[in-house]
PyMOL Python script that loads the backbone (N, CA, C, O; Angstrom):
from pymol import cmd

cmd.read_pdbstr("""\
ATOM      1  N   MET A   1     -35.809 -80.916 -11.280  1.00  0.00           N
ATOM      2  CA  MET A   1     -36.170 -81.659 -12.472  1.00  0.00           C
ATOM      3  C   MET A   1     -35.748 -83.108 -12.269  1.00  0.00           C
ATOM      4  O   MET A   1     -34.662 -83.379 -11.756  1.00  0.00           O
ATOM      5  N   SER A   2     -36.594 -84.022 -12.666  1.00  0.00           N
ATOM      6  CA  SER A   2     -36.279 -85.442 -12.511  1.00  0.00           C
ATOM      7  C   SER A   2     -35.375 -85.901 -13.640  1.00  0.00           C
ATOM      8  O   SER A   2     -35.191 -85.197 -14.632  1.00  0.00           O
ATOM      9  N   ASP A   3     -34.808 -87.104 -13.475  1.00  0.00           N
ATOM     10  CA  ASP A   3     -33.944 -87.664 -14.506  1.00  0.00           C
ATOM     11  C   ASP A   3     -34.727 -88.002 -15.776  1.00  0.00           C
ATOM     12  O   ASP A   3     -34.130 -88.167 -16.840  1.00  0.00           O
ATOM     13  N   LEU A   4     -36.054 -88.106 -15.680  1.00  0.00           N
ATOM     14  CA  LEU A   4     -36.863 -88.470 -16.834  1.00  0.00           C
ATOM     15  C   LEU A   4     -37.199 -87.271 -17.715  1.00  0.00           C
ATOM     16  O   LEU A   4     -37.577 -87.445 -18.873  1.00  0.00           O
ATOM     17  N   GLU A   5     -37.066 -86.056 -17.184  1.00  0.00           N
ATOM     18  CA  GLU A   5     -37.385 -84.873 -17.963  1.00  0.00           C
ATOM     19  C   GLU A   5     -36.182 -84.495 -18.821  1.00  0.00           C
ATOM     20  O   GLU A   5     -35.045 -84.553 -18.353  1.00  0.00           O
ATOM     21  N   PRO A   6     -36.422 -84.111 -20.063  1.00  0.00           N
ATOM     22  CA  PRO A   6     -35.320 -83.723 -20.945  1.00  0.00           C
ATOM     23  C   PRO A   6     -34.707 -82.392 -20.511  1.00  0.00           C
ATOM     24  O   PRO A   6     -35.336 -81.616 -19.791  1.00  0.00           O
ATOM     25  N   THR A   7     -33.503 -82.142 -20.944  1.00  0.00           N
ATOM     26  CA  THR A   7     -32.844 -80.869 -20.673  1.00  0.00           C
ATOM     27  C   THR A   7     -33.219 -79.890 -21.781  1.00  0.00           C
ATOM     28  O   THR A   7     -32.863 -80.104 -22.940  1.00  0.00           O
ATOM     29  N   PRO A   8     -33.939 -78.812 -21.439  1.00  0.00           N
ATOM     30  CA  PRO A   8     -34.392 -77.879 -22.480  1.00  0.00           C
ATOM     31  C   PRO A   8     -33.273 -76.955 -22.946  1.00  0.00           C
ATOM     32  O   PRO A   8     -32.357 -76.628 -22.191  1.00  0.00           O
ATOM     33  N   ASP A   9     -33.370 -76.544 -24.205  1.00  0.00           N
ATOM     34  CA  ASP A   9     -32.476 -75.538 -24.759  1.00  0.00           C
ATOM     35  C   ASP A   9     -33.004 -74.136 -24.483  1.00  0.00           C
ATOM     36  O   ASP A   9     -32.246 -73.166 -24.446  1.00  0.00           O
ATOM     37  N   GLN A  10     -34.320 -74.047 -24.291  1.00  0.00           N
ATOM     38  CA  GLN A  10     -34.970 -72.767 -24.017  1.00  0.00           C
ATOM     39  C   GLN A  10     -36.207 -73.028 -23.161  1.00  0.00           C
ATOM     40  O   GLN A  10     -36.812 -74.098 -23.231  1.00  0.00           O
ATOM     41  N   ARG A  11     -36.575 -72.028 -22.346  1.00  0.00           N
ATOM     42  CA  ARG A  11     -37.768 -72.130 -21.493  1.00  0.00           C
ATOM     43  C   ARG A  11     -38.629 -70.885 -21.689  1.00  0.00           C
ATOM     44  O   ARG A  11     -38.120 -69.775 -21.851  1.00  0.00           O
ATOM     45  N   ILE A  12     -39.965 -71.099 -21.670  1.00  0.00           N
ATOM     46  CA  ILE A  12     -40.890 -69.961 -21.647  1.00  0.00           C
ATOM     47  C   ILE A  12     -41.999 -70.270 -20.653  1.00  0.00           C
ATOM     48  O   ILE A  12     -42.323 -71.429 -20.398  1.00  0.00           O
ATOM     49  N   ASP A  13     -42.571 -69.212 -20.102  1.00  0.00           N
ATOM     50  CA  ASP A  13     -43.678 -69.332 -19.152  1.00  0.00           C
ATOM     51  C   ASP A  13     -44.874 -68.602 -19.753  1.00  0.00           C
ATOM     52  O   ASP A  13     -44.874 -67.376 -19.865  1.00  0.00           O
ATOM     53  N   ILE A  14     -45.893 -69.369 -20.136  1.00  0.00           N
ATOM     54  CA  ILE A  14     -47.106 -68.775 -20.709  1.00  0.00           C
ATOM     55  C   ILE A  14     -48.299 -68.993 -19.782  1.00  0.00           C
ATOM     56  O   ILE A  14     -49.450 -68.931 -20.212  1.00  0.00           O
ATOM     57  N   SER A  15     -48.011 -69.251 -18.506  1.00  0.00           N
ATOM     58  CA  SER A  15     -49.072 -69.591 -17.554  1.00  0.00           C
ATOM     59  C   SER A  15     -50.032 -68.429 -17.298  1.00  0.00           C
ATOM     60  O   SER A  15     -51.156 -68.658 -16.852  1.00  0.00           O
ATOM     61  N   ALA A  16     -49.624 -67.212 -17.565  1.00  0.00           N
ATOM     62  CA  ALA A  16     -50.504 -66.059 -17.359  1.00  0.00           C
ATOM     63  C   ALA A  16     -51.259 -65.675 -18.631  1.00  0.00           C
ATOM     64  O   ALA A  16     -52.069 -64.747 -18.610  1.00  0.00           O
ATOM     65  N   GLU A  17     -51.006 -66.373 -19.732  1.00  0.00           N
ATOM     66  CA  GLU A  17     -51.607 -66.041 -21.024  1.00  0.00           C
ATOM     67  C   GLU A  17     -52.858 -66.880 -21.281  1.00  0.00           C
ATOM     68  O   GLU A  17     -53.058 -67.925 -20.662  1.00  0.00           O
ATOM     69  N   THR A  18     -53.690 -66.408 -22.200  1.00  0.00           N
ATOM     70  CA  THR A  18     -54.877 -67.146 -22.618  1.00  0.00           C
ATOM     71  C   THR A  18     -54.780 -67.424 -24.123  1.00  0.00           C
ATOM     72  O   THR A  18     -54.045 -66.753 -24.848  1.00  0.00           O
ATOM     73  N   CYS A  19     -55.534 -68.424 -24.569  1.00  0.00           N
ATOM     74  CA  CYS A  19     -55.572 -68.754 -25.990  1.00  0.00           C
ATOM     75  C   CYS A  19     -56.208 -67.590 -26.740  1.00  0.00           C
ATOM     76  O   CYS A  19     -57.148 -66.992 -26.216  1.00  0.00           O
ATOM     77  N   PRO A  20     -55.759 -67.244 -27.909  1.00  0.00           N
ATOM     78  CA  PRO A  20     -54.768 -67.905 -28.748  1.00  0.00           C
ATOM     79  C   PRO A  20     -53.332 -67.445 -28.493  1.00  0.00           C
ATOM     80  O   PRO A  20     -52.415 -67.941 -29.147  1.00  0.00           O
ATOM     81  N   MET A  21     -53.110 -66.515 -27.564  1.00  0.00           N
ATOM     82  CA  MET A  21     -51.752 -66.004 -27.334  1.00  0.00           C
ATOM     83  C   MET A  21     -50.813 -67.097 -26.839  1.00  0.00           C
ATOM     84  O   MET A  21     -49.601 -67.006 -27.036  1.00  0.00           O
ATOM     85  N   THR A  22     -51.353 -68.120 -26.205  1.00  0.00           N
ATOM     86  CA  THR A  22     -50.481 -69.184 -25.706  1.00  0.00           C
ATOM     87  C   THR A  22     -49.676 -69.789 -26.841  1.00  0.00           C
ATOM     88  O   THR A  22     -48.455 -69.909 -26.732  1.00  0.00           O
ATOM     89  N   PHE A  23     -50.330 -70.174 -27.925  1.00  0.00           N
ATOM     90  CA  PHE A  23     -49.567 -70.790 -29.002  1.00  0.00           C
ATOM     91  C   PHE A  23     -48.784 -69.770 -29.809  1.00  0.00           C
ATOM     92  O   PHE A  23     -47.742 -70.113 -30.367  1.00  0.00           O
ATOM     93  N   VAL A  24     -49.240 -68.545 -29.891  1.00  0.00           N
ATOM     94  CA  VAL A  24     -48.480 -67.514 -30.597  1.00  0.00           C
ATOM     95  C   VAL A  24     -47.102 -67.376 -29.954  1.00  0.00           C
ATOM     96  O   VAL A  24     -46.093 -67.309 -30.657  1.00  0.00           O
ATOM     97  N   LEU A  25     -47.054 -67.335 -28.627  1.00  0.00           N
ATOM     98  CA  LEU A  25     -45.779 -67.204 -27.916  1.00  0.00           C
ATOM     99  C   LEU A  25     -44.917 -68.453 -28.081  1.00  0.00           C
ATOM    100  O   LEU A  25     -43.696 -68.358 -28.208  1.00  0.00           O
ATOM    101  N   VAL A  26     -45.556 -69.626 -28.077  1.00  0.00           N
ATOM    102  CA  VAL A  26     -44.815 -70.873 -28.299  1.00  0.00           C
ATOM    103  C   VAL A  26     -44.241 -70.871 -29.709  1.00  0.00           C
ATOM    104  O   VAL A  26     -43.081 -71.231 -29.905  1.00  0.00           O
ATOM    105  N   ARG A  27     -45.027 -70.475 -30.676  1.00  0.00           N
ATOM    106  CA  ARG A  27     -44.578 -70.448 -32.074  1.00  0.00           C
ATOM    107  C   ARG A  27     -43.403 -69.500 -32.251  1.00  0.00           C
ATOM    108  O   ARG A  27     -42.442 -69.829 -32.947  1.00  0.00           O
ATOM    109  N   LEU A  28     -43.467 -68.331 -31.633  1.00  0.00           N
ATOM    110  CA  LEU A  28     -42.359 -67.377 -31.728  1.00  0.00           C
ATOM    111  C   LEU A  28     -41.077 -67.964 -31.139  1.00  0.00           C
ATOM    112  O   LEU A  28     -39.994 -67.792 -31.699  1.00  0.00           O
ATOM    113  N   ALA A  29     -41.206 -68.655 -30.011  1.00  0.00           N
ATOM    114  CA  ALA A  29     -40.033 -69.283 -29.389  1.00  0.00           C
ATOM    115  C   ALA A  29     -39.473 -70.384 -30.279  1.00  0.00           C
ATOM    116  O   ALA A  29     -38.262 -70.461 -30.485  1.00  0.00           O
ATOM    117  N   LEU A  30     -40.350 -71.240 -30.810  1.00  0.00           N
ATOM    118  CA  LEU A  30     -39.903 -72.336 -31.672  1.00  0.00           C
ATOM    119  C   LEU A  30     -39.233 -71.811 -32.943  1.00  0.00           C
ATOM    120  O   LEU A  30     -38.261 -72.399 -33.418  1.00  0.00           O
ATOM    121  N   ASP A  31     -39.741 -70.719 -33.491  1.00  0.00           N
ATOM    122  CA  ASP A  31     -39.176 -70.147 -34.716  1.00  0.00           C
ATOM    123  C   ASP A  31     -37.737 -69.680 -34.520  1.00  0.00           C
ATOM    124  O   ASP A  31     -36.977 -69.606 -35.485  1.00  0.00           O
ATOM    125  N   GLN A  32     -37.353 -69.366 -33.288  1.00  0.00           N
ATOM    126  CA  GLN A  32     -35.995 -68.896 -32.996  1.00  0.00           C
ATOM    127  C   GLN A  32     -35.034 -70.048 -32.692  1.00  0.00           C
ATOM    128  O   GLN A  32     -33.840 -69.827 -32.494  1.00  0.00           O
ATOM    129  N   MET A  33     -35.556 -71.271 -32.655  1.00  0.00           N
ATOM    130  CA  MET A  33     -34.747 -72.424 -32.282  1.00  0.00           C
ATOM    131  C   MET A  33     -34.330 -73.226 -33.513  1.00  0.00           C
ATOM    132  O   MET A  33     -34.924 -73.096 -34.584  1.00  0.00           O
ATOM    133  N   GLN A  34     -33.307 -74.049 -33.345  1.00  0.00           N
ATOM    134  CA  GLN A  34     -32.841 -74.939 -34.399  1.00  0.00           C
ATOM    135  C   GLN A  34     -33.622 -76.250 -34.352  1.00  0.00           C
ATOM    136  O   GLN A  34     -34.058 -76.657 -33.275  1.00  0.00           O
ATOM    137  N   PRO A  35     -33.809 -76.918 -35.483  1.00  0.00           N
ATOM    138  CA  PRO A  35     -34.460 -78.231 -35.464  1.00  0.00           C
ATOM    139  C   PRO A  35     -33.759 -79.174 -34.481  1.00  0.00           C
ATOM    140  O   PRO A  35     -32.531 -79.231 -34.419  1.00  0.00           O
ATOM    141  N   GLY A  36     -34.561 -79.901 -33.726  1.00  0.00           N
ATOM    142  CA  GLY A  36     -34.037 -80.847 -32.743  1.00  0.00           C
ATOM    143  C   GLY A  36     -33.874 -80.266 -31.348  1.00  0.00           C
ATOM    144  O   GLY A  36     -33.739 -81.017 -30.383  1.00  0.00           O
ATOM    145  N   GLN A  37     -33.885 -78.935 -31.222  1.00  0.00           N
ATOM    146  CA  GLN A  37     -33.757 -78.338 -29.900  1.00  0.00           C
ATOM    147  C   GLN A  37     -35.057 -78.517 -29.118  1.00  0.00           C
ATOM    148  O   GLN A  37     -36.127 -78.708 -29.696  1.00  0.00           O
ATOM    149  N   ILE A  38     -34.940 -78.450 -27.791  1.00  0.00           N
ATOM    150  CA  ILE A  38     -36.074 -78.712 -26.908  1.00  0.00           C
ATOM    151  C   ILE A  38     -36.516 -77.425 -26.219  1.00  0.00           C
ATOM    152  O   ILE A  38     -35.706 -76.670 -25.681  1.00  0.00           O
ATOM    153  N   LEU A  39     -37.822 -77.202 -26.252  1.00  0.00           N
ATOM    154  CA  LEU A  39     -38.451 -76.054 -25.599  1.00  0.00           C
ATOM    155  C   LEU A  39     -39.262 -76.549 -24.411  1.00  0.00           C
ATOM    156  O   LEU A  39     -40.091 -77.450 -24.546  1.00  0.00           O
ATOM    157  N   GLU A  40     -39.020 -75.954 -23.244  1.00  0.00           N
ATOM    158  CA  GLU A  40     -39.830 -76.237 -22.049  1.00  0.00           C
ATOM    159  C   GLU A  40     -40.839 -75.108 -21.899  1.00  0.00           C
ATOM    160  O   GLU A  40     -40.473 -73.933 -21.908  1.00  0.00           O
ATOM    161  N   ILE A  41     -42.114 -75.470 -21.761  1.00  0.00           N
ATOM    162  CA  ILE A  41     -43.192 -74.497 -21.677  1.00  0.00           C
ATOM    163  C   ILE A  41     -43.963 -74.720 -20.382  1.00  0.00           C
ATOM    164  O   ILE A  41     -44.462 -75.816 -20.128  1.00  0.00           O
ATOM    165  N   ARG A  42     -44.057 -73.678 -19.568  1.00  0.00           N
ATOM    166  CA  ARG A  42     -44.909 -73.735 -18.376  1.00  0.00           C
ATOM    167  C   ARG A  42     -46.232 -73.094 -18.762  1.00  0.00           C
ATOM    168  O   ARG A  42     -46.265 -71.954 -19.225  1.00  0.00           O
ATOM    169  N   LEU A  43     -47.329 -73.834 -18.570  1.00  0.00           N
ATOM    170  CA  LEU A  43     -48.650 -73.331 -18.948  1.00  0.00           C
ATOM    171  C   LEU A  43     -49.672 -73.672 -17.873  1.00  0.00           C
ATOM    172  O   LEU A  43     -49.404 -74.468 -16.973  1.00  0.00           O
ATOM    173  N   ARG A  44     -50.846 -73.058 -17.980  1.00  0.00           N
ATOM    174  CA  ARG A  44     -51.902 -73.259 -16.984  1.00  0.00           C
ATOM    175  C   ARG A  44     -53.252 -73.278 -17.679  1.00  0.00           C
ATOM    176  O   ARG A  44     -53.524 -72.465 -18.562  1.00  0.00           O
ATOM    177  N   GLY A  45     -54.090 -74.216 -17.269  1.00  0.00           N
ATOM    178  CA  GLY A  45     -55.452 -74.272 -17.777  1.00  0.00           C
ATOM    179  C   GLY A  45     -55.669 -75.407 -18.760  1.00  0.00           C
ATOM    180  O   GLY A  45     -54.741 -75.882 -19.414  1.00  0.00           O
ATOM    181  N   ASP A  46     -56.925 -75.826 -18.842  1.00  0.00           N
ATOM    182  CA  ASP A  46     -57.274 -76.950 -19.702  1.00  0.00           C
ATOM    183  C   ASP A  46     -57.112 -76.635 -21.185  1.00  0.00           C
ATOM    184  O   ASP A  46     -56.631 -77.470 -21.950  1.00  0.00           O
ATOM    185  N   GLU A  47     -57.515 -75.428 -21.593  1.00  0.00           N
ATOM    186  CA  GLU A  47     -57.474 -75.097 -23.018  1.00  0.00           C
ATOM    187  C   GLU A  47     -56.036 -75.086 -23.561  1.00  0.00           C
ATOM    188  O   GLU A  47     -55.777 -75.735 -24.575  1.00  0.00           O
ATOM    189  N   PRO A  48     -55.094 -74.377 -22.926  1.00  0.00           N
ATOM    190  CA  PRO A  48     -53.717 -74.447 -23.427  1.00  0.00           C
ATOM    191  C   PRO A  48     -53.125 -75.849 -23.301  1.00  0.00           C
ATOM    192  O   PRO A  48     -52.334 -76.269 -24.146  1.00  0.00           O
ATOM    193  N   ARG A  49     -53.504 -76.572 -22.249  1.00  0.00           N
ATOM    194  CA  ARG A  49     -52.992 -77.940 -22.034  1.00  0.00           C
ATOM    195  C   ARG A  49     -53.399 -78.852 -23.195  1.00  0.00           C
ATOM    196  O   ARG A  49     -52.643 -79.746 -23.573  1.00  0.00           O
ATOM    197  N   ARG A  50     -54.590 -78.628 -23.759  1.00  0.00           N
ATOM    198  CA  ARG A  50     -55.058 -79.403 -24.917  1.00  0.00           C
ATOM    199  C   ARG A  50     -54.502 -78.855 -26.224  1.00  0.00           C
ATOM    200  O   ARG A  50     -53.984 -79.605 -27.051  1.00  0.00           O
ATOM    201  N   ASN A  51     -54.614 -77.539 -26.403  1.00  0.00           N
ATOM    202  CA  ASN A  51     -54.366 -76.929 -27.706  1.00  0.00           C
ATOM    203  C   ASN A  51     -52.901 -76.754 -28.077  1.00  0.00           C
ATOM    204  O   ASN A  51     -52.540 -76.935 -29.240  1.00  0.00           O
ATOM    205  N   VAL A  52     -52.054 -76.408 -27.128  1.00  0.00           N
ATOM    206  CA  VAL A  52     -50.649 -76.161 -27.464  1.00  0.00           C
ATOM    207  C   VAL A  52     -49.973 -77.429 -27.993  1.00  0.00           C
ATOM    208  O   VAL A  52     -49.334 -77.368 -29.044  1.00  0.00           O
ATOM    209  N   PRO A  53     -50.086 -78.578 -27.311  1.00  0.00           N
ATOM    210  CA  PRO A  53     -49.448 -79.781 -27.867  1.00  0.00           C
ATOM    211  C   PRO A  53     -50.045 -80.195 -29.215  1.00  0.00           C
ATOM    212  O   PRO A  53     -49.314 -80.600 -30.119  1.00  0.00           O
ATOM    213  N   LEU A  54     -51.360 -80.095 -29.348  1.00  0.00           N
ATOM    214  CA  LEU A  54     -52.025 -80.483 -30.587  1.00  0.00           C
ATOM    215  C   LEU A  54     -51.557 -79.623 -31.760  1.00  0.00           C
ATOM    216  O   LEU A  54     -51.207 -80.142 -32.820  1.00  0.00           O
ATOM    217  N   THR A  55     -51.555 -78.317 -31.563  1.00  0.00           N
ATOM    218  CA  THR A  55     -51.136 -77.408 -32.622  1.00  0.00           C
ATOM    219  C   THR A  55     -49.655 -77.585 -32.948  1.00  0.00           C
ATOM    220  O   THR A  55     -49.267 -77.521 -34.115  1.00  0.00           O
ATOM    221  N   ALA A  56     -48.836 -77.805 -31.937  1.00  0.00           N
ATOM    222  CA  ALA A  56     -47.404 -78.029 -32.174  1.00  0.00           C
ATOM    223  C   ALA A  56     -47.191 -79.272 -33.037  1.00  0.00           C
ATOM    224  O   ALA A  56     -46.391 -79.253 -33.972  1.00  0.00           O
ATOM    225  N   GLN A  57     -47.903 -80.342 -32.723  1.00  0.00           N
ATOM    226  CA  GLN A  57     -47.777 -81.569 -33.519  1.00  0.00           C
ATOM    227  C   GLN A  57     -48.252 -81.354 -34.953  1.00  0.00           C
ATOM    228  O   GLN A  57     -47.638 -81.851 -35.897  1.00  0.00           O
ATOM    229  N   GLU A  58     -49.338 -80.617 -35.110  1.00  0.00           N
ATOM    230  CA  GLU A  58     -49.845 -80.329 -36.453  1.00  0.00           C
ATOM    231  C   GLU A  58     -48.827 -79.556 -37.283  1.00  0.00           C
ATOM    232  O   GLU A  58     -48.826 -79.648 -38.510  1.00  0.00           O
ATOM    233  N   GLN A  59     -47.960 -78.795 -36.619  1.00  0.00           N
ATOM    234  CA  GLN A  59     -46.951 -77.999 -37.314  1.00  0.00           C
ATOM    235  C   GLN A  59     -45.609 -78.726 -37.420  1.00  0.00           C
ATOM    236  O   GLN A  59     -44.611 -78.132 -37.827  1.00  0.00           O
ATOM    237  N   GLY A  60     -45.586 -80.009 -37.054  1.00  0.00           N
ATOM    238  CA  GLY A  60     -44.394 -80.809 -37.258  1.00  0.00           C
ATOM    239  C   GLY A  60     -43.427 -80.904 -36.104  1.00  0.00           C
ATOM    240  O   GLY A  60     -42.305 -81.380 -36.275  1.00  0.00           O
ATOM    241  N   HIS A  61     -43.841 -80.457 -34.926  1.00  0.00           N
ATOM    242  CA  HIS A  61     -42.992 -80.540 -33.744  1.00  0.00           C
ATOM    243  C   HIS A  61     -43.375 -81.778 -32.939  1.00  0.00           C
ATOM    244  O   HIS A  61     -44.484 -82.295 -33.073  1.00  0.00           O
ATOM    245  N   GLU A  62     -42.460 -82.245 -32.113  1.00  0.00           N
ATOM    246  CA  GLU A  62     -42.687 -83.472 -31.337  1.00  0.00           C
ATOM    247  C   GLU A  62     -42.957 -83.142 -29.869  1.00  0.00           C
ATOM    248  O   GLU A  62     -42.201 -82.402 -29.240  1.00  0.00           O
ATOM    249  N   VAL A  63     -44.029 -83.693 -29.340  1.00  0.00           N
ATOM    250  CA  VAL A  63     -44.302 -83.596 -27.904  1.00  0.00           C
ATOM    251  C   VAL A  63     -43.481 -84.684 -27.221  1.00  0.00           C
ATOM    252  O   VAL A  63     -43.692 -85.873 -27.459  1.00  0.00           O
ATOM    253  N   ILE A  64     -42.554 -84.276 -26.380  1.00  0.00           N
ATOM    254  CA  ILE A  64     -41.685 -85.226 -25.681  1.00  0.00           C
ATOM    255  C   ILE A  64     -42.309 -85.676 -24.377  1.00  0.00           C
ATOM    256  O   ILE A  64     -42.326 -86.867 -24.067  1.00  0.00           O
ATOM    257  N   ALA A  65     -42.829 -84.716 -23.605  1.00  0.00           N
ATOM    258  CA  ALA A  65     -43.399 -85.038 -22.300  1.00  0.00           C
ATOM    259  C   ALA A  65     -44.279 -83.887 -21.842  1.00  0.00           C
ATOM    260  O   ALA A  65     -44.128 -82.749 -22.287  1.00  0.00           O
ATOM    261  N   CYS A  66     -45.201 -84.210 -20.941  1.00  0.00           N
ATOM    262  CA  CYS A  66     -46.011 -83.186 -20.291  1.00  0.00           C
ATOM    263  C   CYS A  66     -46.291 -83.663 -18.874  1.00  0.00           C
ATOM    264  O   CYS A  66     -46.750 -84.786 -18.662  1.00  0.00           O
ATOM    265  N   ALA A  67     -46.012 -82.804 -17.919  1.00  0.00           N
ATOM    266  CA  ALA A  67     -46.218 -83.152 -16.511  1.00  0.00           C
ATOM    267  C   ALA A  67     -47.134 -82.117 -15.882  1.00  0.00           C
ATOM    268  O   ALA A  67     -46.932 -80.913 -16.045  1.00  0.00           O
ATOM    269  N   ASP A  68     -48.144 -82.595 -15.160  1.00  0.00           N
ATOM    270  CA  ASP A  68     -49.053 -81.717 -14.441  1.00  0.00           C
ATOM    271  C   ASP A  68     -48.575 -81.583 -12.999  1.00  0.00           C
ATOM    272  O   ASP A  68     -48.193 -82.567 -12.366  1.00  0.00           O
ATOM    273  N   HIS A  69     -48.601 -80.352 -12.488  1.00  0.00           N
ATOM    274  CA  HIS A  69     -48.152 -80.090 -11.132  1.00  0.00           C
ATOM    275  C   HIS A  69     -49.352 -79.813 -10.227  1.00  0.00           C
ATOM    276  O   HIS A  69     -50.431 -79.459 -10.702  1.00  0.00           O
ATOM    277  N   VAL A  70     -49.155 -79.976  -8.949  1.00  0.00           N
ATOM    278  CA  VAL A  70     -50.231 -79.820  -7.961  1.00  0.00           C
ATOM    279  C   VAL A  70     -50.806 -78.402  -7.980  1.00  0.00           C
ATOM    280  O   VAL A  70     -51.996 -78.224  -7.722  1.00  0.00           O
ATOM    281  N   ASN A  71     -49.993 -77.399  -8.278  1.00  0.00           N
ATOM    282  CA  ASN A  71     -50.460 -76.015  -8.263  1.00  0.00           C
ATOM    283  C   ASN A  71     -51.327 -75.642  -9.464  1.00  0.00           C
ATOM    284  O   ASN A  71     -51.779 -74.502  -9.567  1.00  0.00           O
ATOM    285  N   GLY A  72     -51.562 -76.588 -10.370  1.00  0.00           N
ATOM    286  CA  GLY A  72     -52.391 -76.329 -11.541  1.00  0.00           C
ATOM    287  C   GLY A  72     -51.610 -76.036 -12.803  1.00  0.00           C
ATOM    288  O   GLY A  72     -52.181 -76.021 -13.894  1.00  0.00           O
ATOM    289  N   ASP A  73     -50.310 -75.803 -12.675  1.00  0.00           N
ATOM    290  CA  ASP A  73     -49.464 -75.596 -13.849  1.00  0.00           C
ATOM    291  C   ASP A  73     -49.137 -76.935 -14.500  1.00  0.00           C
ATOM    292  O   ASP A  73     -49.190 -77.983 -13.857  1.00  0.00           O
ATOM    293  N   SER A  74     -48.805 -76.882 -15.764  1.00  0.00           N
ATOM    294  CA  SER A  74     -48.276 -78.031 -16.493  1.00  0.00           C
ATOM    295  C   SER A  74     -46.964 -77.602 -17.117  1.00  0.00           C
ATOM    296  O   SER A  74     -46.765 -76.428 -17.428  1.00  0.00           O
ATOM    297  N   VAL A  75     -46.072 -78.562 -17.298  1.00  0.00           N
ATOM    298  CA  VAL A  75     -44.824 -78.299 -17.993  1.00  0.00           C
ATOM    299  C   VAL A  75     -44.794 -79.222 -19.198  1.00  0.00           C
ATOM    300  O   VAL A  75     -44.898 -80.442 -19.074  1.00  0.00           O
ATOM    301  N   LEU A  76     -44.648 -78.610 -20.370  1.00  0.00           N
ATOM    302  CA  LEU A  76     -44.663 -79.318 -21.638  1.00  0.00           C
ATOM    303  C   LEU A  76     -43.287 -79.206 -22.280  1.00  0.00           C
ATOM    304  O   LEU A  76     -42.682 -78.134 -22.280  1.00  0.00           O
ATOM    305  N   PHE A  77     -42.797 -80.306 -22.823  1.00  0.00           N
ATOM    306  CA  PHE A  77     -41.519 -80.305 -23.532  1.00  0.00           C
ATOM    307  C   PHE A  77     -41.780 -80.619 -24.996  1.00  0.00           C
ATOM    308  O   PHE A  77     -42.382 -81.642 -25.321  1.00  0.00           O
ATOM    309  N   LEU A  78     -41.323 -79.735 -25.877  1.00  0.00           N
ATOM    310  CA  LEU A  78     -41.462 -79.902 -27.320  1.00  0.00           C
ATOM    311  C   LEU A  78     -40.081 -79.960 -27.959  1.00  0.00           C
ATOM    312  O   LEU A  78     -39.173 -79.228 -27.567  1.00  0.00           O
ATOM    313  N   ARG A  79     -39.931 -80.840 -28.948  1.00  0.00           N
ATOM    314  CA  ARG A  79     -38.720 -80.855 -29.772  1.00  0.00           C
ATOM    315  C   ARG A  79     -39.081 -80.188 -31.100  1.00  0.00           C
ATOM    316  O   ARG A  79     -40.028 -80.590 -31.776  1.00  0.00           O
ATOM    317  N   ARG A  80     -38.311 -79.167 -31.453  1.00  0.00           N
ATOM    318  CA  ARG A  80     -38.595 -78.444 -32.697  1.00  0.00           C
ATOM    319  C   ARG A  80     -38.358 -79.360 -33.885  1.00  0.00           C
ATOM    320  O   ARG A  80     -37.329 -80.028 -33.988  1.00  0.00           O
ATOM    321  N   GLY A  81     -39.338 -79.373 -34.779  1.00  0.00           N
ATOM    322  CA  GLY A  81     -39.266 -80.191 -35.978  1.00  0.00           C
ATOM    323  C   GLY A  81     -38.502 -79.533 -37.089  1.00  0.00           C
ATOM    324  O   GLY A  81     -38.360 -80.111 -38.167  1.00  0.00           O
TER     325      GLY A  81
END
""", "prot")
cmd.dss("prot")
cmd.show_as("cartoon", "prot")
cmd.util.cbc("prot")
cmd.orient("prot")
C-alpha cells in the first residue's frame, strides 16, 4: 500500500460478485462500522466500479480514493457517513 492510500478499518473483496450483490455486501459491511471508519473494497468490472461509489455517496458515505490495478481489479476506499 502506498503512503497516499488510507489505512482501512475493514476490508472486503467483492471482485467475484455481480451487481446488485456488490453493493448489498458493501452496505452490510458499512452498517457494521462506526461513522468515520474506512472500508477498503476490492472490486472488478465496469458496472461495480461505477455503481458502488455512486450508491455509497447517495447514502451519505464519502469516496476517499479509488485505484485501478493492472489485473483489472479496483480498490475503493469509503469513509462511513
